[in-house]
C-alpha positions, 0 to 999 in steps of 0.5 A: 057384343064381343061373344055375339061377334064370336059366334057369328064368325064360328058359324062361318069357320067351324066347318073349316075345323070340324073333323068328322060331319056329325061333330060339325053339324052338333057345334052349328045346333048349339052355336045357332042356339047361343045366337038366338038365345042372345038375339032374343034377350036383346030384344026383351032388354031393349023393350023393357029398358024403353018403358022404364026410361020413359016412366023415369023421364016424367018423374024427374021434372020437379024433382031436383033431388030425385034427378040428381039421385038418378044421375048418379046411380047411372053414373056408377053403372056406367063405371061398373060396365066399363070395367066389366068391358074391360074384364070381358075383352081379357076373356076374349082375347085369350080365347082367341089367342089360344084359337090362333095358337092351335089352328094349323090350317093357315087360311083358318089361322089368317081368319081367326087373327082377323076376326080377333081384330074386329073383335078389338076394334068392337072392344075399344069402340064400347069402351069409347061409348061408355066412357063418353056417358061417364063424361057427360053425366059426370058434367051433369052432376058437376053443375048440380053440385057446384058450390063455387069452391073450385072442388069436383063433386068426386072430390068427396069419393077418392076411390071412384075419382081414381077410376074416373081419372084412369077412363079420362086418361084413357080417352083424353079427347073426352077432357078437350070437349068444352062442356055445355054445362055451367053453374049459375047460382048453384043451380044447373043452367045448360047453354043459357037455357031456361028452366023448362029447357034445362028439364027437358035436356036432363029428361033426355039425357037420363032417357038416353042413358038409361037405355044404353046402359040397359043394352049393355046389360047394366042398370042403376047402381046404389047412389052416392049420398 
């Protein structure tokens, strides 16, 4: 995460900025505790998310309605995480800008500027990953909702559709990707897959989406009806 990277970077650069040995030592102890706590939380979340994802995948095989509700909950979760990532970056960017401005040492200032660029790259990569899951889930839900009237399932939810359109505008390459999801007779058909293959594909999608969403620190939201 941006904050995790920032802590690691500060562990390296703090010695250059500390005025006294005692202050430097204290700051190292605080930063080390932050890094250790973050690492423990990440491992714990990953373990819980894997268990939850496996349970969820096993429950979807014979329940299209449950599968649809789960997909919508994941979709809403990713929309929230996208907005949260944008807000987190604005906060981190402001802090890094302030650090650059108050740093007098030329070498330390250059290091801070380089770190800011690295954090920005990580931020943009995370947004791209989240947007990719949004696109995949959107396509899967649309395939299950298809009614042959030319409308998308999001047309019923204008506020959500506006957010999604803004995300797609920021990541135009996602729209250029041809979806393997097609509607056939109102039922989900994935690239000509059989019913069993479709179930396997859907379970895998739900599992992967839940694991990554939990890794991001999110969870299923209340679904659209």
